[in-house]
VOZARO-558979 format. One record per residue (C-alpha): x, y, z. Coordinates in Angstrom, 1 decimal. Example, Ala and Ser with C-alpha at 12.3 -4.5 7.8 and 13.67 -1.06 7.14 Angstrom:
<nodes>
node east->12.3	north->-4.5	up->7.8
node east->13.7	north->-1.1	up->7.1
</nodes>
This chain:
<nodes>
node east->-8.3	north->100.4	up->151.0
node east->-10.7	north->97.7	up->152.8
node east->-10.8	north->94.5	up->151.3
node east->-14.4	north->94.8	up->148.8
node east->-17.3	north->92.4	up->149.7
node east->-17.0	north->88.7	up->148.5
node east->-19.5	north->87.5	up->145.9
node east->-22.7	north->86.0	up->146.5
node east->-22.3	north->81.8	up->147.0
node east->-25.9	north->81.1	up->146.4
node east->-26.7	north->77.6	up->144.6
node east->-26.7	north->78.3	up->140.8
node east->-29.6	north->76.9	up->140.3
node east->-31.8	north->79.5	up->143.3
node east->-30.4	north->82.2	up->140.7
node east->-31.2	north->80.8	up->137.5
node east->-34.8	north->79.5	up->138.8
node east->-35.5	north->83.3	up->140.3
node east->-38.0	north->85.2	up->138.1
node east->-36.7	north->87.7	up->135.2
node east->-34.0	north->85.4	up->134.6
node east->-33.0	north->85.2	up->130.7
node east->-32.7	north->81.5	up->128.6
node east->-29.0	north->80.0	up->128.5
node east->-28.5	north->81.4	up->124.8
node east->-29.2	north->84.8	up->125.3
node east->-25.9	north->87.4	up->125.2
node east->-27.1	north->88.8	up->128.8
node east->-26.8	north->85.5	up->130.1
node east->-23.3	north->84.2	up->128.2
node east->-22.1	north->87.9	up->129.9
node east->-23.8	north->86.8	up->132.8
node east->-22.7	north->83.4	up->133.1
node east->-19.0	north->84.4	up->132.7
node east->-18.7	north->86.5	up->135.6
node east->-19.5	north->84.4	up->137.1
node east->-17.3	north->82.2	up->136.7
node east->-14.7	north->84.6	up->136.4
node east->-15.8	north->86.4	up->140.0
node east->-15.1	north->82.5	up->141.6
node east->-12.1	north->82.6	up->139.8
node east->-10.7	north->85.9	up->141.8
node east->-13.4	north->85.7	up->145.2
node east->-11.1	north->87.6	up->146.9
node east->-11.5	north->90.9	up->144.7
node east->-15.1	north->90.4	up->144.6
node east->-15.5	north->91.7	up->141.2
node east->-16.2	north->90.6	up->138.0
node east->-12.9	north->90.3	up->135.9
node east->-13.1	north->90.0	up->132.3
node east->-10.0	north->89.7	up->129.8
node east->-9.4	north->92.7	up->128.1
node east->-8.2	north->90.9	up->125.6
node east->-11.2	north->88.8	up->124.2
node east->-14.6	north->90.8	up->123.5
node east->-16.8	north->89.2	up->126.1
node east->-18.8	north->86.8	up->123.8
node east->-15.4	north->85.7	up->122.6
node east->-14.5	north->85.6	up->126.5
node east->-17.1	north->83.4	up->127.3
node east->-16.9	north->80.8	up->124.4
node east->-12.8	north->80.4	up->126.0
node east->-14.0	north->80.2	up->129.3
node east->-16.5	north->77.8	up->128.5
node east->-13.9	north->75.4	up->126.6
node east->-11.2	north->76.2	up->130.1
node east->-13.0	north->76.3	up->132.7
node east->-15.5	north->73.1	up->134.4
node east->-17.5	north->73.4	up->137.1
node east->-16.6	north->74.1	up->140.5
node east->-15.4	north->71.2	up->142.2
node east->-16.8	north->69.6	up->145.6
node east->-15.0	north->69.5	up->148.7
node east->-14.4	north->66.1	up->150.3
node east->-16.9	north->65.4	up->153.0
node east->-15.2	north->62.3	up->154.5
node east->-13.7	north->64.4	up->157.5
node east->-17.2	north->65.5	up->158.2
node east->-19.2	north->62.1	up->158.3
node east->-16.9	north->60.6	up->160.2
node east->-16.6	north->63.2	up->163.0
node east->-20.1	north->63.4	up->163.3
node east->-20.3	north->59.5	up->163.5
node east->-22.9	north->59.6	up->160.1
node east->-21.8	north->56.6	up->158.4
node east->-22.1	north->54.6	up->161.4
node east->-24.8	north->51.7	up->161.7
node east->-25.1	north->51.4	up->165.7
node east->-28.2	north->53.1	up->167.1
node east->-28.6	north->56.0	up->168.7
node east->-28.3	north->55.5	up->172.8
node east->-31.4	north->55.0	up->174.0
node east->-32.2	north->57.5	up->177.3
node east->-36.4	north->57.1	up->176.8
node east->-35.3	north->55.4	up->181.0
node east->-33.6	north->58.5	up->181.9
node east->-35.8	north->61.1	up->180.1
node east->-39.0	north->59.3	up->181.7
node east->-37.2	north->59.6	up->185.0
node east->-36.4	north->62.7	up->184.2
node east->-39.9	north->64.1	up->183.2
node east->-41.6	north->62.8	up->186.5
node east->-38.7	north->63.9	up->188.9
node east->-39.8	north->68.0	up->186.8
node east->-44.0	north->67.2	up->187.9
node east->-43.9	north->65.4	up->191.5
node east->-41.0	north->67.9	up->192.7
node east->-40.0	north->71.3	up->190.8
node east->-43.2	north->72.1	up->188.8
node east->-45.8	north->72.1	up->192.1
node east->-43.5	north->75.0	up->194.2
node east->-43.4	north->76.7	up->190.5
node east->-47.1	north->77.0	up->189.9
node east->-47.3	north->78.2	up->193.9
node east->-45.0	north->80.3	up->193.1
node east->-46.1	north->82.1	up->190.3
node east->-42.2	north->81.4	up->189.1
node east->-42.8	north->81.8	up->185.5
node east->-44.3	north->84.8	up->186.3
node east->-41.1	north->86.4	up->186.9
node east->-39.0	north->84.2	up->184.6
node east->-41.2	north->83.7	up->181.4
node east->-39.4	north->80.5	up->181.6
node east->-42.3	north->77.6	up->181.1
node east->-40.7	north->74.0	up->180.8
node east->-42.9	north->71.7	up->178.9
node east->-43.0	north->67.6	up->178.5
node east->-42.0	north->68.6	up->174.8
node east->-38.7	north->70.8	up->176.1
node east->-37.8	north->67.8	up->178.6
node east->-37.9	north->65.6	up->175.4
node east->-36.6	north->67.4	up->172.4
node east->-33.0	north->67.4	up->170.9
node east->-30.3	north->69.2	up->171.3
node east->-31.4	north->72.3	up->169.8
node east->-28.1	north->74.4	up->167.6
node east->-28.9	north->78.3	up->167.5
node east->-27.7	north->80.0	up->164.1
node east->-27.6	north->84.1	up->164.5
node east->-25.5	north->86.9	up->163.1
node east->-25.9	north->89.9	up->160.7
node east->-28.0	north->88.8	up->157.4
node east->-25.7	north->87.6	up->154.1
node east->-22.9	north->85.9	up->156.4
node east->-23.3	north->82.2	up->155.3
node east->-25.8	north->81.0	up->158.1
node east->-28.1	north->79.0	up->155.5
node east->-25.7	north->77.9	up->153.3
node east->-23.4	north->76.6	up->156.2
node east->-26.6	north->74.1	up->157.5
node east->-26.8	north->73.6	up->153.9
node east->-23.0	north->72.1	up->153.8
node east->-23.2	north->70.7	up->157.4
node east->-26.5	north->67.9	up->156.3
node east->-25.3	north->67.8	up->152.8
node east->-28.4	north->69.8	up->151.2
node east->-26.7	north->71.8	up->148.2
node east->-28.6	north->70.7	up->145.1
node east->-30.8	north->69.2	up->146.6
node east->-35.1	north->69.5	up->146.7
node east->-34.0	north->70.0	up->150.4
node east->-31.6	north->72.6	up->150.7
node east->-32.1	north->76.1	up->152.2
node east->-32.8	north->79.2	up->150.3
node east->-29.4	north->81.5	up->149.7
node east->-28.4	north->84.7	up->148.9
node east->-25.8	north->88.0	up->148.6
node east->-29.3	north->89.4	up->149.8
node east->-31.5	north->89.5	up->152.9
node east->-32.5	north->85.5	up->152.1
node east->-34.4	north->84.4	up->155.6
node east->-36.6	north->86.3	up->156.9
node east->-38.1	north->83.2	up->159.1
node east->-37.3	north->81.5	up->162.0
node east->-36.6	north->77.9	up->160.4
node east->-36.3	north->74.9	up->162.5
node east->-34.3	north->72.3	up->160.7
node east->-35.6	north->68.8	up->162.1
node east->-35.9	north->65.3	up->161.5
node east->-39.2	north->63.5	up->160.0
node east->-39.3	north->60.0	up->157.8
node east->-39.7	north->62.4	up->154.8
node east->-39.3	north->66.1	up->153.3
node east->-41.6	north->68.0	up->154.5
node east->-42.9	north->71.5	up->155.7
node east->-45.3	north->73.1	up->159.2
node east->-46.4	north->76.2	up->159.5
node east->-45.6	north->77.8	up->162.6
node east->-49.2	north->77.9	up->163.8
node east->-49.4	north->73.8	up->163.4
node east->-46.2	north->74.2	up->165.4
node east->-47.7	north->75.8	up->168.0
node east->-50.5	north->73.7	up->168.8
node east->-48.8	north->70.6	up->168.9
node east->-48.0	north->69.4	up->172.3
node east->-45.9	north->66.9	up->171.3
node east->-43.2	north->69.2	up->169.9
node east->-41.1	north->71.8	up->172.4
node east->-42.2	north->75.5	up->170.5
node east->-45.8	north->75.4	up->172.1
node east->-45.2	north->78.2	up->174.1
node east->-44.1	north->80.7	up->171.2
node east->-47.6	north->81.1	up->170.7
node east->-47.4	north->84.1	up->172.9
node east->-45.8	north->85.9	up->170.6
node east->-48.4	north->86.5	up->168.6
node east->-49.9	north->86.0	up->165.4
node east->-47.7	north->87.4	up->163.3
node east->-44.7	north->85.8	up->164.4
node east->-46.3	north->82.1	up->163.9
node east->-46.5	north->83.4	up->160.4
node east->-42.6	north->83.9	up->160.2
node east->-42.4	north->80.5	up->161.8
node east->-41.4	north->77.9	up->159.7
node east->-40.6	north->74.2	up->160.3
node east->-38.9	north->71.7	up->158.0
node east->-38.4	north->68.2	up->158.2
node east->-35.9	north->66.4	up->156.7
node east->-35.1	north->62.5	up->156.6
node east->-31.6	north->62.8	up->157.5
node east->-29.1	north->61.0	up->160.0
node east->-27.7	north->63.9	up->161.9
node east->-31.4	north->65.5	up->162.2
node east->-32.1	north->62.1	up->164.6
node east->-29.2	north->63.4	up->167.3
node east->-29.6	north->67.3	up->166.7
node east->-32.2	north->70.9	up->165.6
node east->-30.8	north->73.5	up->163.7
node east->-32.2	north->76.9	up->164.0
node east->-31.7	north->78.8	up->161.0
node east->-32.4	north->83.1	up->162.3
node east->-33.6	north->86.2	up->160.5
node east->-30.1	north->88.3	up->159.6
node east->-29.8	north->90.9	up->162.1
node east->-29.9	north->94.1	up->159.6
node east->-29.0	north->97.2	up->161.6
node east->-30.5	north->100.1	up->159.4
node east->-34.1	north->98.4	up->159.8
node east->-36.3	north->99.4	up->163.0
node east->-37.4	north->96.0	up->164.7
node east->-40.6	north->97.2	up->165.2
node east->-41.1	north->96.9	up->161.6
node east->-40.8	north->93.3	up->161.6
node east->-43.8	north->93.2	up->163.8
node east->-43.3	north->90.8	up->165.9
node east->-40.8	north->90.7	up->169.4
node east->-37.8	north->90.3	up->167.2
node east->-35.3	north->90.4	up->170.6
node east->-37.9	north->88.1	up->172.4
node east->-38.3	north->85.8	up->170.2
node east->-34.0	north->85.5	up->170.0
node east->-34.7	north->85.0	up->173.7
node east->-36.5	north->82.3	up->173.5
node east->-34.4	north->80.4	up->171.9
node east->-30.9	north->81.4	up->173.3
node east->-32.5	north->80.0	up->176.6
node east->-32.8	north->77.0	up->175.1
node east->-30.1	north->76.2	up->173.1
node east->-27.3	north->73.7	up->173.5
node east->-24.9	north->75.7	up->171.3
node east->-25.0	north->79.2	up->169.7
node east->-23.7	north->79.8	up->166.6
node east->-22.8	north->83.9	up->166.1
node east->-21.3	north->84.0	up->162.4
node east->-19.5	north->86.9	up->160.8
node east->-17.9	north->87.3	up->157.6
node east->-15.2	north->89.8	up->156.1
node east->-18.0	north->92.1	up->154.8
node east->-20.0	north->92.3	up->158.2
node east->-17.8	north->92.9	up->161.2
node east->-19.9	north->96.4	up->162.2
node east->-22.0	north->96.1	up->165.3
node east->-25.0	north->98.1	up->165.5
node east->-27.6	north->98.9	up->168.0
node east->-29.2	north->95.2	up->167.1
node east->-26.0	north->93.1	up->167.3
node east->-25.3	north->94.6	up->170.7
node east->-29.0	north->94.1	up->172.3
node east->-28.7	north->90.4	up->171.0
node east->-24.7	north->90.0	up->172.7
node east->-26.8	north->91.5	up->175.8
node east->-29.2	north->88.6	up->175.7
node east->-26.3	north->85.9	up->175.7
node east->-24.9	north->87.2	up->178.7
node east->-24.4	north->84.4	up->181.3
node east->-24.8	north->81.7	up->177.9
node east->-21.0	north->82.9	up->176.9
node east->-19.8	north->79.1	up->177.6
node east->-22.3	north->77.8	up->174.6
node east->-21.3	north->80.9	up->172.5
node east->-19.1	north->79.9	up->169.3
node east->-17.6	north->82.9	up->166.7
node east->-17.8	north->81.5	up->163.8
node east->-15.5	north->83.7	up->160.5
node east->-17.1	north->82.2	up->157.7
node east->-16.0	north->82.8	up->153.8
node east->-12.4	north->82.8	up->155.8
node east->-10.6	north->82.1	up->152.3
node east->-11.8	north->84.8	up->150.1
node east->-9.2	north->86.5	up->151.9
node east->-5.5	north->86.9	up->151.4
node east->-3.2	north->85.8	up->154.6
node east->-1.9	north->89.7	up->155.6
node east->-6.2	north->90.7	up->155.1
node east->-7.7	north->87.6	up->156.8
node east->-5.2	north->88.6	up->160.0
node east->-6.7	north->92.3	up->159.7
node east->-10.3	north->91.7	up->159.1
node east->-9.8	north->88.9	up->162.2
node east->-8.6	north->91.6	up->165.0
node east->-11.1	north->93.2	up->163.5
node east->-13.9	north->91.2	up->164.5
node east->-12.2	north->90.8	up->168.1
node east->-12.0	north->94.7	up->168.5
node east->-15.9	north->95.5	up->167.6
node east->-16.7	north->91.9	up->170.2
node east->-15.0	north->92.9	up->172.8
node east->-17.3	north->95.7	up->174.5
node east->-20.2	north->93.1	up->173.8
node east->-18.1	north->89.7	up->175.6
node east->-17.3	north->90.9	up->179.3
node east->-15.7	north->87.2	up->180.3
node east->-11.9	north->86.9	up->181.4
node east->-11.3	north->84.2	up->178.9
node east->-12.2	north->85.1	up->174.7
node east->-14.9	north->82.9	up->173.2
node east->-13.7	north->80.4	up->170.8
node east->-13.4	north->82.0	up->166.9
node east->-13.4	north->79.3	up->164.0
node east->-12.1	north->80.7	up->161.3
node east->-13.2	north->79.1	up->158.4
node east->-14.8	north->78.6	up->155.2
node east->-18.5	north->76.7	up->155.3
node east->-19.6	north->75.4	up->151.6
node east->-19.6	north->72.9	up->149.7
node east->-16.8	north->73.7	up->147.5
node east->-13.2	north->74.1	up->147.7
node east->-11.3	north->76.5	up->149.3
node east->-9.6	north->79.1	up->147.3
node east->-6.3	north->78.5	up->146.0
node east->-3.3	north->79.7	up->147.4
node east->-5.0	north->79.9	up->150.9
node east->-4.5	north->77.9	up->154.1
node east->-6.6	north->75.1	up->153.7
node east->-4.8	north->72.9	up->156.3
node east->-5.8	north->75.5	up->158.8
node east->-9.6	north->76.1	up->157.1
node east->-9.8	north->72.5	up->157.5
node east->-8.8	north->71.8	up->161.1
node east->-10.4	north->74.8	up->161.8
node east->-13.8	north->72.9	up->160.8
node east->-13.0	north->69.8	up->161.9
node east->-12.7	north->71.5	up->165.7
node east->-15.6	north->73.7	up->165.8
node east->-17.6	north->69.6	up->164.1
node east->-15.5	north->68.2	up->167.1
node east->-18.0	north->70.4	up->169.4
node east->-21.1	north->69.8	up->168.0
node east->-20.4	north->66.3	up->168.6
node east->-19.4	north->66.9	up->172.2
node east->-22.9	north->68.6	up->172.3
node east->-24.5	north->66.0	up->170.5
node east->-23.0	north->63.2	up->172.7
node east->-24.0	north->65.0	up->176.2
node east->-27.8	north->66.1	up->175.7
node east->-28.8	north->63.8	up->178.4
node east->-26.4	north->65.3	up->180.5
node east->-26.8	north->68.9	up->179.7
node east->-30.6	north->68.4	up->179.7
node east->-30.4	north->66.8	up->183.7
node east->-27.7	north->70.2	up->184.7
node east->-30.4	north->72.9	up->183.2
node east->-33.7	north->71.0	up->184.8
node east->-31.3	north->71.2	up->188.0
node east->-30.7	north->74.7	up->187.1
node east->-34.3	north->75.5	up->186.9
node east->-35.0	north->73.8	up->190.0
node east->-32.6	north->75.6	up->192.1
node east->-34.1	north->79.1	up->191.3
node east->-37.7	north->78.0	up->191.3
node east->-36.6	north->77.2	up->195.2
node east->-35.0	north->81.0	up->195.6
node east->-37.7	north->82.8	up->194.2
node east->-40.5	north->80.9	up->196.3
node east->-38.1	north->81.1	up->199.9
node east->-37.7	north->85.0	up->198.3
node east->-41.7	north->85.6	up->198.4
node east->-41.4	north->83.6	up->201.5
node east->-39.5	north->86.0	up->203.3
node east->-41.6	north->89.1	up->201.7
node east->-44.5	north->87.3	up->202.8
node east->-43.4	north->86.6	up->206.3
node east->-41.8	north->90.3	up->207.0
node east->-45.2	north->91.5	up->205.4
node east->-46.9	north->89.5	up->208.3
node east->-44.9	north->90.7	up->210.8
node east->-45.2	north->94.5	up->209.9
node east->-49.4	north->94.3	up->209.6
node east->-51.1	north->95.3	up->212.7
node east->-54.3	north->96.0	up->213.4
node east->-54.5	north->99.9	up->212.7
node east->-52.1	north->99.0	up->209.6
node east->-53.2	north->100.2	up->206.0
node east->-51.9	north->96.3	up->204.3
node east->-50.8	north->98.3	up->201.0
node east->-48.8	north->100.8	up->202.6
node east->-47.3	north->98.7	up->204.3
node east->-45.7	north->96.2	up->201.8
node east->-45.2	north->99.1	up->199.0
node east->-42.5	north->100.1	up->201.2
node east->-41.5	north->96.9	up->201.8
node east->-41.0	north->96.3	up->198.5
node east->-39.2	north->99.6	up->197.5
node east->-36.4	north->99.2	up->200.1
node east->-36.3	north->95.6	up->200.7
node east->-32.9	north->95.7	up->202.2
node east->-34.4	north->98.0	up->204.5
node east->-36.1	north->94.5	up->205.9
node east->-32.7	north->92.3	up->205.0
node east->-34.7	north->90.1	up->202.9
node east->-32.0	north->89.3	up->200.8
node east->-29.4	north->89.3	up->203.3
node east->-31.5	north->86.8	up->205.5
node east->-32.2	north->84.6	up->202.6
node east->-28.1	north->84.5	up->202.5
node east->-27.6	north->84.0	up->206.1
node east->-30.3	north->81.3	up->206.8
node east->-29.8	north->79.2	up->203.5
node east->-27.4	north->77.9	up->201.3
node east->-27.9	north->80.3	up->198.6
node east->-25.1	north->81.8	up->196.9
node east->-25.4	north->85.8	up->196.7
node east->-24.7	north->85.3	up->192.7
node east->-27.7	north->83.5	up->192.0
node east->-30.3	north->85.9	up->193.3
node east->-32.7	north->87.2	up->191.0
node east->-32.8	north->91.1	up->190.5
node east->-34.7	north->93.3	up->193.3
node east->-36.4	north->95.7	up->190.4
node east->-38.1	north->92.6	up->189.1
node east->-40.0	north->92.1	up->192.5
node east->-42.1	north->95.0	up->192.1
node east->-43.4	north->94.1	up->188.5
node east->-43.8	north->91.0	up->189.8
node east->-45.9	north->91.6	up->193.2
node east->-47.7	north->94.5	up->190.8
node east->-49.6	north->91.7	up->189.1
node east->-49.6	north->89.1	up->191.8
node east->-51.0	north->91.1	up->195.7
node east->-48.9	north->88.8	up->198.4
node east->-51.9	north->88.0	up->199.8
node east->-52.6	north->85.3	up->197.3
node east->-49.7	north->83.7	up->198.8
node east->-49.1	north->81.5	up->201.5
node east->-46.2	north->80.9	up->203.3
node east->-43.6	north->77.9	up->202.7
node east->-44.7	north->76.1	up->206.3
node east->-48.1	north->75.9	up->205.3
node east->-47.2	north->74.3	up->201.9
node east->-47.4	north->70.7	up->203.5
node east->-49.7	north->67.9	up->203.7
node east->-49.8	north->64.7	up->205.0
node east->-49.9	north->62.2	up->201.3
node east->-48.0	north->64.6	up->199.5
node east->-45.3	north->65.8	up->201.8
node east->-43.9	north->69.3	up->201.8
node east->-43.3	north->71.7	up->198.0
node east->-39.4	north->72.9	up->199.7
node east->-38.3	north->70.0	up->201.0
node east->-39.2	north->68.0	up->197.3
node east->-37.9	north->70.4	up->195.6
node east->-34.5	north->70.3	up->197.8
node east->-34.5	north->66.3	up->197.8
node east->-34.5	north->66.8	up->193.5
node east->-31.9	north->68.9	up->194.3
node east->-29.5	north->67.4	up->195.9
node east->-30.5	north->63.8	up->195.9
node east->-32.7	north->62.9	up->192.6
node east->-31.2	north->64.7	up->190.0
node east->-27.4	north->64.4	up->190.5
node east->-28.4	north->60.6	up->191.1
node east->-29.7	north->60.4	up->187.8
node east->-26.7	north->62.0	up->186.4
node east->-24.6	north->59.5	up->188.0
node east->-27.0	north->56.7	up->186.0
node east->-26.5	north->57.7	up->182.2
node east->-22.9	north->57.0	up->182.6
node east->-20.5	north->59.4	up->183.9
node east->-18.1	north->57.2	up->185.4
node east->-19.2	north->59.1	up->189.4
node east->-20.5	north->57.7	up->192.1
node east->-24.1	north->59.2	up->193.1
node east->-23.0	north->59.9	up->196.7
node east->-19.2	north->61.7	up->195.0
node east->-21.3	north->63.7	up->192.5
node east->-24.0	north->65.1	up->195.5
node east->-21.4	north->67.0	up->196.6
node east->-18.1	north->66.9	up->195.4
node east->-19.0	north->67.5	up->191.6
node east->-22.6	north->69.6	up->191.9
node east->-21.4	north->71.8	up->194.5
node east->-24.3	north->71.4	up->196.4
node east->-22.6	north->71.5	up->199.4
node east->-24.5	north->70.6	up->202.2
node east->-28.4	north->69.6	up->202.3
node east->-29.8	north->72.5	up->202.8
node east->-32.7	north->73.4	up->205.5
node east->-36.0	north->74.5	up->205.5
node east->-35.5	north->77.2	up->208.3
node east->-38.8	north->78.8	up->208.2
node east->-41.1	north->76.1	up->208.6
node east->-42.2	north->75.8	up->212.4
node east->-41.8	north->72.8	up->214.3
</nodes>
């Protein structure tokens, strides 16, 4: 017989203040309080158990006499691991960020705009994104404890700042929790209109989505170094069209920009439906940033926990196609003490490991930012080389009597016939695993005529130099040197090849002498 669902883990304050609540002295409220306390005592059963020897009213009185409020968990390990008690100022990377922004605008963006890379990948980098803090994204089914986990990490329980939680689907918005001098709520349309923030590209998802986007500024020390994003829970029996906005596209936008992705489950929601399957498809290629969390683990006995742990891997195995399994943290992320007669030491060690993982992302935020910009530059360079090759092939095949549209349609439909992708691999140090999908260029050239582009050899000026040479210099020298200058303990010249794997300096074999 499968374990019954765990009881609601929302705060009592939120429930007592909800509409339709009864006065504290009413018999119905007393019985309800008794049920809540008894349920807390037997969380593993997830049901309300009344003592048979007593009437509900007498049982309530006895419970009031014998039972005190649930004790809160000690937070010292959390504060020490995340270094919340340290008075030293955070590392100042303003100089490195300014240099990174300059490299992007002078060496990468010109080629990106000239060959309209944003229309192929739908990923436009803004200044706000370059200077933004690390982003931690919370994904998973509804009511598995995502909002409760954020409340716990920030110590927001029983404060005016806490996120609302409950057993029912409570989070219907994308909620961005960030640092601010005072508690403040920011509407989505304001966040998208503020160019200083990194959320302005979200306007492309429409006004319906912006109404489902909300920002909360909280004066918390951890938020000075990281930003949390809480997402609506996945509900498999609801069609995506009913959300009123492209939910999967919005998730992809946040996934592409997240430094750490927590996918949260609980023992009662291990099934995988279409929406969750689509989500894991979007996570493909980001496996190193995914952390699976089995929450509310102290609601199960040891044997049941082992079965649930195995069932979780069984459900996720077809969705995560990697050699090494993802890291799974098993614990209970909320402020109440672990349930008695459970593996408290194990849960505490798992929690500390997760906190160290989070702290590692915070400590490496500048290195990750530079690596992200360099990866983006490599993709822009490959795209420019491919468009240049398509254009050169088109010019070679055109004659005075040729129909330009038919000639180029033949090239786009079968690029291997003209060795377009193979020639890129043969003449440049591009990995075949970095090449984009051939089908994507059918759509790209469907809205961007090939004649609207220039050859790479023509993208040069006397004062500004050549676009291709500038982006290659950024990939092989400038960005690795910047990475070495922020304290990795490596010499820049060693970083240029041995660490970053750039190999020999790329040459533009297409440039005319």
